[in-house]
N, C-alpha and C positions, 0 to 999 in steps of 0.2 A: 225711312230707315235704310241704312246700308245693310244688305243681307247676302249671305252665301247660301245657295241651294245645292245640296249634294243629292242629286236625283238617283244616284246609284253608283257603286264602285266595286270592282272585282274583275275576275277573268271573264265573266259573262257580259260585261259592258260597263262603260264609264261615261258619266255626263254630269257636269257641274254648271252652275249659272251664278252670276253676280247681278244684284239689283242695286241701282244707285240713281237717286233722283228721277225715278220713273223709267230709266233706261236699263236694258238687260244685255249682258255679254254672256254668251254661251261658251263653255270650254269643253271640248270633246262631245261627241254624239255617238256613243257606242251601243245604243239601242235603236230600234226602228224609230222613224219620225213619229209614228202613231204612239209608240210606247213612251217616248219623251214627252209628248203632249199630255198623255195620261198622267204620267208622274208629276209633271209640272202643275197640272190641275189639282192633284192630291196635295201638293206642297203649298198651294196658294200662289203660284208664280204665273203671272201673265206673260204671254209671248207676243204681246201686241207691239212692243217697242224694242225689239231686239236690234242691236246695232252691229253685231258681228258674231262670227263663229270661229273660235280659235281651236286649232288642232295640234296636239302635241306630237303625234306621229301617225303613220298610216295604218297601223294594225286595226283589224276589224272591231275589236272590243273598244275602240276609241272613235271609229269613223263610220260604222255601218249605216247609221241614219243620217249622216252629214249631207250627202248629195241631195236627198229629197228635202231635208229640212232647210238647207240653204236656198234651194230653189223656191220652196213654198213661202219662206219668209222674205225672200228677196234681199239677202244680206251677203256681205263679202265674207270670204274665207281667209283667215289670217293664219299662216303657217310658214314653215321653212320651204325654200326652193326644192330641196330634196324630197320632202313629204309631198308637195304638190305634184312633182314629177311622177312619184310613185303612184299617185291617185289619178293620173290623167286617164281620161276615158270614162271616169265615173261621174265627173261634173260636166254638165252641159253648158249652162249659162251663168253660173255663179262667178262673180268677179273675184279675182285673187289679189290679195294684198300681202306682199312678202314680209315675213317676220324673221329676219336673219339672226342666227346666233350672235350674241353680243351686240344686237341691234334692238330697235324698238319700232312700234307703230302706234297709231291712234285710231280708236273706234269710238265715236261719240265722245262721252266724257271720260273714257277709259284710256290710260296710257299703258301699253303692254311692252314689257321687255322680255328678252329670251336669251337663253344660253344653251349650248350643246349638252347632251347627256350621253351616258354610256349605256347603250341598249342596242339590241340587234334589229335596228330599223334603218331606213334610208338616211334620215337626218333628224333624229329626235331632239326635242327641246323641252326644257323646263321653262316656266314662265313666271313673271311677277306682274300683277295688275295693280295699278295705282290710280286712285281718284281721291277727291277731297275726303279726308277722314280715315283712310285705311290704305294699307299695302298688303296684298294677298300674294303669297308664293305657292306655286303648285309644282311639285316634283314627284312624279311616279314613273314606273317603268324605267328604272335606272339601276344598273348593276353595281355601280360604285358612285358615291358622291364626290364629284370632282371639285377642284378649287373654284371653277367657274360657278358650279351649283351653290357652293357655300357663299360665294360673293353675292349671287343673285338673291338668296334667301335671307341674307343678313339685313336686319332692320325692318323685316316684315312684321306687321301687327297681327297677321293671321297666316297660318301655314296649312296646306294640305300635302302630306308626305306619305309615301308608300311604306307600309309595314306588311310586306307580302307574305312572309312565311316564318314559322318557328324553325330554327335550324335542326333541332332533334326530330320534329315531325317530318321535315323534308327528308332527312337521311333515312328514316325508317318507313317512309311512304312506299307505295307500290308503283311509283313512277319508275320507268326504265332509267338505268344509270345515266344515259346520255341526257335525258330530260332533267334529272336532278342536277347534273353538272351545269347545264344551261341556265337553270333558274338561279343557282348559287354563283354563277360566273360573273365576270365583269360586264357582260352584255345582257344580264338577266334582270333580277329583282332584288330589292333591299330586304334583308331579314328584319325581324323585330329588333334585334340587338343593334343592327346597323342604323335603323331608323332612330333608335334612342340616342346613339352616339351623334348622329347628324343634328338632331334637334337640340341636344345639349350644347353642341358647338355653336349653333346660331342663336341660341337663346339670348335674350336681352330683356331689360325691364319693361319694354313696350310690347312684348309679345303677349297677346291676350287669348288667342284661340288656336288650338291645334286639332286637325282632323286626320286620323289615321285611315289610309285609303288602300284600295287594291289588295285586300286580304285574300289569300288563297282559300278556297273552299275545302281543299283536301289537306293542306299543310299549315293551317292556322285557324284561329278563332278570335272573337272579340276579346275574351277574357285574357288570353295569352298575350295578345298585342298590347292591351292596356297595362297588364302586369309588367311587361318588359319596358314600356316607355314612361308611364306616368310617374312611378317613384323616382326614376332617374331625373326627369324634368323637375319634379318638386324639389329634389336635392339641390338643383341649380337655382332655386328661388322662384320658380314659375308659380304664379298664383291664379292663372286663368283657367279655362275649361278645355278638357280633352274629350273629343267626340270620336266615335268609331263609325266609319261609313258602312252602310249595308248594301248588299248586292241586290236584294229583291224588292226594296222599297226605299223611298226617299227619307232623308232625315228631316225633322222640322227645320224651318229656316234658322240659320245661325247668324245672329246679329254681328256685323262687322263694326264694332264701336272702338273708339279710342280707349286705351286702358286707363284705369284709375291712377296708375303710377305714371307720371310724365316721362316721355321719352327724352333721355339725356342728349 
């Protein structure tokens, strides 16, 4: 079975994994290596055949466990040159495999493509991972969905997209004005409304799975994110499943299957 494992997502940490024909690709490691192993065990994910660790950007909620995990598993780190430079000194022996924006790399059975995103990091990227039977797009920590992001996510059979905040909850939150402006700005995070608009733009008959990720603990909740996104997607003809990622525990494995409706 091709499966997506969402080990956790939010401002406190982000970690995903894809399992395909016995091989595993990790995407971000924003918890300690020990915590990622614990969550993987809960989700039924073996880390015995990991072929690579992809990092979307250098912020700690995406990389805190990456140096130890890459070292212990003996796997390459795939990320942009800017992210790797920003993390220098944290990795001792892990091999680096460049993943340039608008470029691609291979890790085992997985082909990984990348594009630049709008976020306040060194060289952040969104990614699409393709293997036999699926194409998964991952786009979180982006203040605005650029043309390149839309291009990358087009044609994906499964998507992990940020629905970080409810706009009213953010405006009325107790965050300082500068923080609210940063979150809502072009280098910040997508709102529920913006996530819905992006997903509707890239929707196509072959899209079967959507995961809403990186929800703010203070300015969002699962019900608000789902209410903003799912009806809009259904109105576009989406017949698949919508999941909401959790911060404190992994989701059950999400099967990455070809949709019942053939892709045109």
